C-alpha positions in Angstrom: 114.8 -106.6 -227.0 112.5 -105.1 -224.8 108.9 -105.3 -225.8 106.4 -102.5 -225.1 102.9 -102.4 -223.6 101.5 -100.1 -226.4 102.7 -102.4 -229.3 100.8 -105.4 -228.1 97.9 -103.6 -226.1 97.5 -106.7 -223.8 94.8 -106.9 -220.9 96.1 -107.4 -217.4 94.2 -110.3 -216.1 91.8 -109.5 -213.3 92.1 -111.9 -210.5 89.9 -111.5 -207.4 92.2 -111.5 -204.3 89.7 -113.2 -201.9 87.8 -116.5 -202.5 84.7 -116.7 -204.7 81.5 -117.5 -203.2 79.1 -120.3 -204.4 78.2 -120.5 -208.0 76.2 -123.2 -209.9 74.5 -123.3 -213.1 71.0 -123.5 -211.3 69.3 -120.6 -209.9 71.3 -119.5 -206.8 69.6 -119.1 -203.8 69.1 -115.6 -202.3 72.3 -114.6 -200.5 71.5 -113.0 -196.9 72.4 -109.7 -198.3 69.3 -110.6 -201.2 67.0 -111.8 -198.6 64.6 -108.7 -199.2 65.8 -107.6 -202.4 63.6 -106.0 -205.1 64.2 -105.5 -208.8 67.6 -104.4 -209.0 68.5 -100.8 -208.8 70.9 -99.9 -211.7 72.8 -96.6 -212.3 75.4 -95.3 -214.6 78.1 -93.5 -212.7 81.4 -92.0 -213.6 84.2 -92.9 -211.5 86.0 -89.2 -212.5 85.3 -86.3 -214.2 88.6 -86.5 -216.0 90.5 -89.0 -217.9 93.9 -88.8 -219.7 94.2 -91.3 -222.9 97.5 -91.9 -224.6 97.9 -92.4 -228.2 101.2 -93.6 -229.4 102.9 -92.2 -232.5 104.1 -95.3 -233.7 100.6 -97.1 -233.1 98.1 -94.0 -233.2 94.3 -94.5 -231.8 92.8 -94.1 -228.3 90.6 -96.9 -226.5 87.6 -95.0 -224.8 87.7 -96.7 -221.6 86.4 -93.5 -219.8 85.5 -94.7 -216.3 81.8 -95.2 -216.5 80.3 -98.2 -214.7 76.8 -99.7 -214.2 76.1 -100.3 -210.6 73.7 -102.9 -208.9 72.0 -102.2 -205.8 69.0 -104.1 -203.8 69.8 -107.1 -205.7 72.4 -108.5 -208.6 71.4 -107.9 -212.1 71.4 -111.4 -213.5 71.0 -112.9 -217.1 70.8 -116.2 -218.3 71.6 -116.3 -222.2 71.0 -119.5 -224.0 69.9 -121.4 -227.4 68.6 -124.7 -227.7 70.6 -125.4 -230.7 72.6 -123.9 -233.5 69.4 -123.5 -235.4 67.7 -121.5 -232.8 68.4 -117.8 -232.0 70.0 -116.6 -228.7 67.4 -115.7 -226.1 68.1 -114.0 -223.0 66.0 -114.4 -219.4 66.5 -112.2 -216.2 66.6 -114.0 -213.0 64.8 -111.5 -210.3 64.8 -112.1 -206.6 62.4 -110.4 -204.5 61.9 -111.1 -200.8 63.3 -114.4 -200.8 61.9 -115.7 -203.9 63.1 -116.0 -207.4 60.9 -115.3 -210.4 62.2 -115.0 -214.3 61.3 -112.4 -217.2 62.1 -113.0 -220.4 63.8 -110.3 -222.4 62.6 -109.1 -225.8 63.0 -111.4 -228.7 65.9 -110.6 -230.9 67.5 -108.0 -228.3 70.5 -110.2 -227.8 72.5 -111.4 -230.8 75.3 -113.6 -229.5 77.0 -114.0 -226.1 79.0 -111.1 -226.2 77.0 -108.8 -224.2 74.1 -106.5 -224.4 74.2 -104.7 -228.0 74.1 -101.2 -228.4 73.8 -100.7 -224.5 75.6 -97.0 -224.4 76.0 -94.3 -226.4 79.4 -92.2 -226.4 79.7 -88.9 -227.9 82.7 -86.8 -228.0 83.2 -83.1 -229.0 86.3 -81.0 -229.3 87.2 -77.8 -227.5 85.3 -76.0 -230.0 82.2 -77.7 -229.3 82.1 -79.6 -232.4 81.0 -83.5 -232.3 84.1 -85.4 -233.5 82.4 -89.0 -232.7 79.1 -90.6 -231.6 78.6 -94.5 -231.5 76.9 -97.1 -229.6 78.7 -99.9 -227.6 77.9 -103.4 -226.3 78.1 -104.0 -222.6 79.3 -107.1 -221.1 77.8 -107.3 -217.5 80.8 -109.6 -216.4 83.4 -106.5 -216.5 83.3 -106.7 -212.7 85.3 -104.0 -211.4 85.0 -103.9 -207.8 82.5 -103.0 -204.8 80.9 -99.8 -204.6 79.7 -100.1 -200.7 81.6 -101.8 -197.8 79.0 -104.3 -197.1 78.9 -105.8 -200.5 79.8 -109.5 -201.3 83.5 -109.7 -201.2 83.5 -111.4 -204.7 81.4 -111.4 -207.5 79.7 -114.7 -208.1 79.3 -114.0 -211.8 82.1 -115.1 -214.6 84.7 -112.8 -215.3 84.1 -112.0 -219.2 81.4 -113.0 -221.9 82.3 -115.6 -224.1 83.2 -115.1 -228.1 83.4 -118.6 -229.2 80.7 -118.8 -232.2 79.5 -122.0 -230.9 78.8 -121.1 -227.4 75.6 -122.7 -226.0 74.8 -120.7 -222.8 76.0 -118.1 -220.8 75.6 -116.1 -217.6 76.0 -112.3 -217.0 75.7 -110.4 -214.1 76.5 -107.3 -212.0 76.8 -108.5 -208.4 74.6 -106.5 -205.7 76.8 -103.8 -204.5 79.3 -103.9 -207.3 80.1 -101.9 -210.2 80.9 -103.2 -214.1 82.9 -101.4 -216.5 80.4 -100.1 -219.6 83.5 -100.1 -221.8 83.4 -102.6 -224.5 87.0 -103.5 -224.3 87.9 -106.6 -226.3 85.2 -105.6 -228.8 85.8 -102.1 -229.1 88.0 -100.4 -231.9 90.3 -97.8 -231.2 89.5 -94.1 -232.2 91.8 -91.9 -234.1 91.9 -88.5 -232.0 94.5 -85.8 -232.3 96.1 -84.8 -229.2 93.9 -82.2 -227.5 90.9 -81.8 -225.1 87.4 -83.2 -225.5 84.5 -83.6 -223.8 82.7 -87.1 -223.5 79.0 -87.7 -222.8 78.2 -91.3 -222.0 74.5 -92.6 -221.7 72.5 -95.9 -221.7 70.5 -96.0 -224.4 66.6 -95.6 -224.4 65.6 -99.3 -224.7 67.9 -100.4 -221.8 66.8 -97.6 -219.8 63.2 -98.8 -220.3 63.8 -102.3 -220.0 65.8 -102.1 -216.8 64.4 -98.8 -215.3 67.5 -97.0 -215.3 67.5 -93.2 -214.9 68.3 -90.9 -217.6 71.5 -89.3 -216.2 74.0 -89.2 -218.7 77.7 -88.8 -217.3 80.1 -86.3 -218.5 83.8 -86.7 -218.6 86.7 -84.1 -219.6 89.1 -85.9 -221.9 92.7 -85.3 -222.5 94.3 -87.1 -225.4 98.2 -87.1 -225.1 100.4 -88.4 -227.8 103.5 -90.2 -226.9 106.5 -91.9 -228.8 108.1 -95.3 -227.9 111.3 -94.1 -229.1 110.9 -90.7 -227.3 110.4 -91.9 -223.9 113.6 -92.1 -221.7 115.2 -95.3 -221.2 113.9 -96.0 -217.6 110.3 -95.4 -219.0 110.9 -97.7 -222.1 112.4 -100.2 -219.6 109.4 -100.0 -217.2 106.7 -100.3 -220.1 108.7 -103.5 -221.2 108.3 -104.6 -217.4 104.8 -103.7 -217.4 103.9 -105.8 -220.4 105.7 -108.7 -219.1 103.4 -108.6 -216.1 100.3 -107.6 -218.0 101.0 -110.7 -220.5 101.2 -112.5 -217.0 99.9 -116.0 -218.5 102.1 -115.4 -221.6 105.5 -116.0 -219.9 104.1 -118.6 -217.7 102.5 -120.4 -220.6 105.5 -120.2 -222.9 106.7 -123.6 -223.6 103.3 -124.8 -224.9 103.5 -125.2 -228.3 100.6 -126.7 -230.0 98.2 -124.1 -228.4 98.8 -120.7 -229.5 101.2 -118.9 -232.1 104.8 -117.8 -231.3 103.3 -114.6 -230.1 102.3 -116.4 -226.7 104.7 -119.4 -227.0 101.5 -121.7 -227.3 101.6 -122.9 -230.9 98.4 -125.1 -231.4 96.1 -123.8 -228.9 95.5 -120.5 -230.6 96.7 -117.4 -232.3 96.8 -114.9 -229.6 94.7 -111.7 -230.0 95.8 -108.5 -228.9 92.8 -106.5 -227.4 92.9 -102.8 -226.2 94.3 -102.4 -222.4 92.0 -101.4 -219.9 92.9 -98.3 -218.2 94.7 -98.7 -215.3 92.1 -96.8 -213.0 89.5 -99.1 -213.9 90.8 -102.8 -213.5 88.1 -103.8 -215.9 87.8 -105.5 -219.0 88.0 -109.2 -220.1 91.1 -111.0 -218.9 93.7 -112.1 -221.6 94.3 -115.8 -221.4 97.2 -116.6 -223.8 97.2 -120.2 -225.3 93.9 -121.3 -226.9 91.5 -120.5 -229.5 91.4 -117.3 -231.8 89.0 -116.0 -229.4 89.4 -114.7 -226.0 88.7 -117.5 -223.5 87.5 -118.0 -220.1 89.6 -115.5 -217.9 92.2 -116.2 -215.4 90.6 -118.3 -212.3 89.9 -117.2 -208.9 89.5 -119.4 -205.9 86.2 -121.1 -205.9 83.9 -122.3 -203.0 80.7 -123.9 -202.8 77.5 -124.8 -200.6 76.8 -127.8 -198.3 74.4 -126.4 -195.8 73.6 -123.0 -197.1 75.7 -120.4 -198.8 79.3 -119.7 -197.1 82.6 -118.1 -198.3 85.3 -120.1 -199.1 87.2 -118.6 -196.2 84.4 -120.5 -193.8 86.6 -123.8 -194.6 84.0 -125.5 -196.7 85.0 -127.8 -199.4 84.0 -128.1 -202.9 80.2 -129.1 -203.2 77.0 -127.6 -205.2 73.8 -126.7 -204.3 71.8 -129.5 -205.6 73.8 -131.6 -203.4 75.7 -133.6 -205.9 79.5 -132.7 -205.5 82.4 -133.1 -207.9 86.3 -133.3 -207.3 88.1 -130.2 -206.5 91.0 -129.1 -208.8 93.5 -130.1 -206.2 97.1 -131.2 -206.4 97.9 -134.3 -208.0 99.0 -137.2 -205.5 102.7 -138.0 -205.7 102.2 -141.7 -205.6 100.3 -143.9 -207.6 97.0 -144.8 -206.4 96.6 -147.8 -204.4 93.9 -150.4 -204.2 91.9 -152.0 -207.0 90.9 -149.7 -209.9 87.2 -149.4 -210.2 84.5 -147.3 -212.0 82.1 -146.3 -209.4 78.1 -145.4 -210.0 78.8 -141.8 -209.6 78.5 -138.7 -211.5 80.9 -138.4 -214.4 81.6 -136.0 -217.0 80.1 -135.7 -220.5 82.6 -134.9 -223.3 81.2 -133.2 -226.5 82.8 -131.4 -229.2 81.8 -128.1 -231.0 82.3 -127.9 -234.8 85.3 -126.4 -236.2 85.7 -122.8 -236.7 88.4 -120.2 -237.6 88.8 -122.3 -240.6 91.4 -120.9 -243.5 93.9 -122.2 -246.0 97.4 -121.6 -245.1 100.9 -122.9 -246.5 101.7 -124.2 -242.9 104.6 -121.6 -242.3 106.6 -123.6 -244.7 106.5 -121.5 -247.7 106.9 -124.7 -249.6 105.7 -124.0 -253.1 102.5 -125.8 -254.1 101.7 -126.9 -250.4 98.2 -126.4 -248.8 96.9 -126.8 -245.3 93.5 -126.4 -244.2 93.7 -124.9 -240.9 91.0 -124.7 -237.8 90.1 -124.2 -234.3 88.7 -127.3 -232.5 86.9 -127.4 -228.9 86.1 -130.3 -226.8 84.1 -129.2 -223.7 82.5 -131.1 -220.8 78.7 -130.8 -220.2 79.2 -132.3 -216.9 77.5 -133.1 -214.4 81.3 -133.8 -213.0 84.6 -132.5 -213.8 87.0 -134.6 -215.7 89.8 -135.2 -213.7 93.1 -137.1 -214.9 96.0 -137.6 -212.9 99.6 -138.7 -214.6 102.0 -140.8 -212.3 105.5 -141.3 -213.5 107.6 -144.2 -212.6 111.6 -143.1 -211.8 113.3 -142.8 -214.9 110.4 -143.7 -217.3 109.6 -141.6 -220.4 105.8 -141.7 -220.0 103.4 -141.3 -217.3 100.8 -143.6 -216.5 97.3 -142.1 -216.6 94.4 -142.5 -214.5 90.7 -141.0 -214.4 89.4 -140.3 -210.8 85.8 -140.2 -209.6 84.0 -138.6 -206.5 80.9 -139.3 -204.5 78.4 -136.6 -203.3 80.7 -135.4 -200.5 83.7 -134.8 -202.7 85.2 -137.9 -201.4 87.5 -139.8 -203.9 85.6 -143.2 -204.6 87.3 -144.7 -207.7 89.9 -144.5 -210.4 90.7 -146.2 -213.6 93.6 -146.5 -216.0 93.0 -144.1 -219.0 96.0 -144.1 -221.1 99.6 -142.2 -220.7 100.9 -138.7 -220.5 103.9 -138.2 -222.6 106.8 -135.2 -222.4 106.9 -133.0 -225.3 110.7 -131.6 -225.3 110.1 -129.4 -228.6 110.8 -125.8 -228.1 107.6 -123.9 -227.3 106.0 -127.0 -226.0 107.8 -128.6 -223.3 104.9 -129.9 -221.1 103.4 -133.0 -220.5 100.2 -134.1 -223.0 97.6 -136.5 -222.1 97.0 -138.9 -225.2 93.9 -139.8 -226.8 91.9 -136.8 -225.4 90.4 -136.0 -229.0 90.9 -136.6 -232.5 90.4 -134.4 -235.6 89.7 -135.9 -239.0 88.9 -134.5 -242.5 85.9 -136.7 -244.3 85.0 -136.8 -247.7 81.6 -136.2 -248.8 80.9 -139.5 -248.0 81.7 -139.2 -244.3 84.6 -141.5 -244.8 88.1 -140.6 -243.5 90.8 -138.9 -246.0 93.2 -137.1 -243.8 93.8 -137.3 -239.8 95.4 -134.7 -237.9 98.6 -135.7 -236.1 97.3 -133.7 -233.0 96.2 -136.2 -230.7 97.6 -135.3 -227.0 96.7 -132.5 -225.3 97.4 -130.6 -222.1 93.8 -129.9 -220.8 92.7 -126.2 -219.7 89.4 -124.4 -219.3 89.7 -121.9 -222.0 86.4 -121.2 -223.2 83.0 -121.0 -221.2 81.0 -123.1 -223.6 77.8 -123.3 -221.4 77.6 -122.1 -218.0 74.0 -123.0 -217.6 74.4 -126.8 -217.6 73.7 -128.4 -214.1 77.1 -128.0 -211.9 78.9 -125.5 -214.2 81.6 -123.7 -212.3 81.7 -120.1 -213.3 85.3 -119.6 -211.8 87.1 -122.6 -213.0 90.9 -123.6 -212.0 93.2 -123.6 -214.9 92.2 -121.3 -217.4 95.8 -121.0 -218.5 98.4 -123.6 -219.2 101.0 -122.7 -216.9 99.5 -124.4 -213.9 98.7 -127.6 -215.3 101.2 -129.0 -218.1 104.0 -129.8 -215.4 107.7 -129.7 -216.0 110.3 -132.1 -217.2 111.0 -133.3 -213.9 107.6 -133.6 -212.4 106.6 -137.0 -210.9 102.9 -136.5 -211.4 100.8 -134.1 -213.3 96.9 -133.3 -212.7 94.6 -132.3 -215.7 91.1 -131.0 -215.3 88.4 -130.0 -217.5 85.6 -128.2 -215.4 81.9 -128.5 -216.1 80.6 -126.0 -218.6 84.1 -125.0 -220.0 85.9 -126.6 -223.0 89.4 -126.5 -224.3 90.1 -125.0 -227.8 93.1 -125.9 -229.9 94.1 -124.1 -233.1 95.6 -126.4 -235.7 97.5 -124.3 -238.1 101.1 -126.2 -238.1 101.8 -129.2 -240.5 101.0 -132.3 -238.7 98.3 -130.5 -236.9 96.5 -128.9 -239.7 95.0 -130.9 -242.7 97.4 -131.4 -245.8 95.0 -130.7 -248.7 97.8 -130.4 -251.4 96.6 -133.8 -253.1 92.9 -133.7 -252.3 90.4 -132.7 -255.1 88.0 -129.7 -255.0 84.7 -130.4 -253.5 82.8 -130.8 -250.3 84.5 -132.3 -247.0 83.5 -132.4 -243.5 85.9 -131.4 -240.4 85.3 -133.8 -237.7 86.1 -133.0 -234.0 86.0 -136.4 -232.0 86.2 -136.2 -228.3 87.4 -139.5 -226.6 88.3 -141.2 -229.6 89.4 -144.3 -227.9 86.6 -144.4 -225.6 88.9 -144.7 -222.7 87.4 -142.0 -220.5 84.5 -142.9 -218.6 81.7 -140.4 -219.4 77.8 -140.2 -219.0 77.3 -140.1 -222.8 79.4 -141.4 -225.6 76.8 -140.7 -228.3 77.4 -136.9 -228.6 81.2 -136.9 -228.9 81.6 -136.3 -232.5 80.9 -132.9 -234.4 81.1 -132.1 -238.1 81.5 -128.9 -240.0 81.1 -129.0 -243.7 83.8 -127.1 -246.0 84.2 -126.4 -249.8 87.6 -126.6 -251.4 88.4 -124.7 -254.3 91.3 -123.0 -256.1 94.1 -124.6 -257.6 97.3 -126.4 -255.9 99.4 -123.6 -254.2 96.2 -121.3 -254.3 93.5 -123.2 -252.8 90.2 -121.9 -251.5 87.7 -123.0 -248.8 84.2 -121.9 -248.4 82.5 -122.4 -245.1 78.7 -122.8 -245.2 76.7 -121.5 -242.3 76.1 -124.2 -239.4 72.4 -123.4 -238.5 72.5 -119.7 -237.5 76.3 -119.5 -237.1 78.0 -118.0 -240.1 81.6 -117.2 -240.9 84.4 -119.5 -241.0 
């Protein structure tokens, strides 16, 4: 059966063609283009005076990607968004480079509520052909919606991340509009479709006053003539329907590539266990903007598809200059290169070099489910869990397979300040999962999920204890050595095939890997449990086989209260500090 793009409204991943320039968690030194930069000059522009939006009869509603952009000149717009803990509010700081110097400016308290972008940044109004106002609303703006250069001498790539994180337990993010670049103001993933009859409209887009005053943006609203065109999947010609189906196959990109990774997502993406797929609105073909869609992990849109990344040795250089991976503070980590095809030689050793720091986030996306079994009286507690790497070094694990053996031997690798491999140590195994929808190699003992009673004693353990690592969520891009453009943000590149002789799995600094436990054996069977208070424990590195900088921060607890009756259980999830909701 042919699938159709308008039905699922998947994003097409935005992947930069050229190598990315250096990015680190610390304040980035001024680039040559910025050496004489002043406060960024920001402007709202429209790419075109007209735009056509399609509303499908079978799925009505249009997404208001009107082709308006915020541009930065003179220097980048750069914001660091952080919170000290889940009991503290989110705060934002602007990084300003002037005449080769860097200074910071705290944005007003309460301006930023979460990590999804600047709230209420633009106002969009629509009037119909008769001049009657049919819509007026404000939308958030993610500065990381990089859409391309606006002048030929601008940097070849944007150094900023490619989307704004939506994981409720995000700790730190970096937002930016690169100097000489434009970022789409359309809210994309965070926006809802608008029901508009076919016809002609006039849209007016303007930056709201508080942001005009804050960033010194001129009050110059943009006007766009809008045509809403109604179409039908069934009325399209066979050729167009076929093209639409092919377009979705391309747009889903990672969906087909990640298929065969059950245990990560729902069947919609072929990746059960990493997370149910969301179906955000498509970016208009003319804009190329919007958050990249990465199937496979977590109920939220994770970190986008990777672009090549490069770093600094003795001054900022583009990756094309031939420099290897490194960091501005002099420390260096392992590049996410292809694994060796032979076992490591020499004596295993754990050298005194930077190591990863695995930490757990509290569980979220917590619901009661029947586990898909429809078994009368059966109740399961489903949830999402994330383990992330606070650095300062990547977690690099290679699996090596002896011919004919069912398991791979797994080794953790270590690197010195110059990026040279200086040690390795055995760290368990990797196993092939042949089940339909899985069909990849799992690294064992990466994490464990347990349901604890009110006295914190274990009562149920999830059967999910083997993983294919992927950088799905940007948990904190302000930590030391955070990589803003990590490799392997989808699962088609790291999990290997049945005939693989070796596999490399990497969890980069600042990123985490979300799995959703919504299947029996993964979720908690609570059928026989009494109502009352429990804790979901997410435990990283449970067997302590992985070498890391701190083993004392590997556990995170989320309180839940079970109620109801067998076959109709309920769950209440109290707030975790200032983080509310399930």
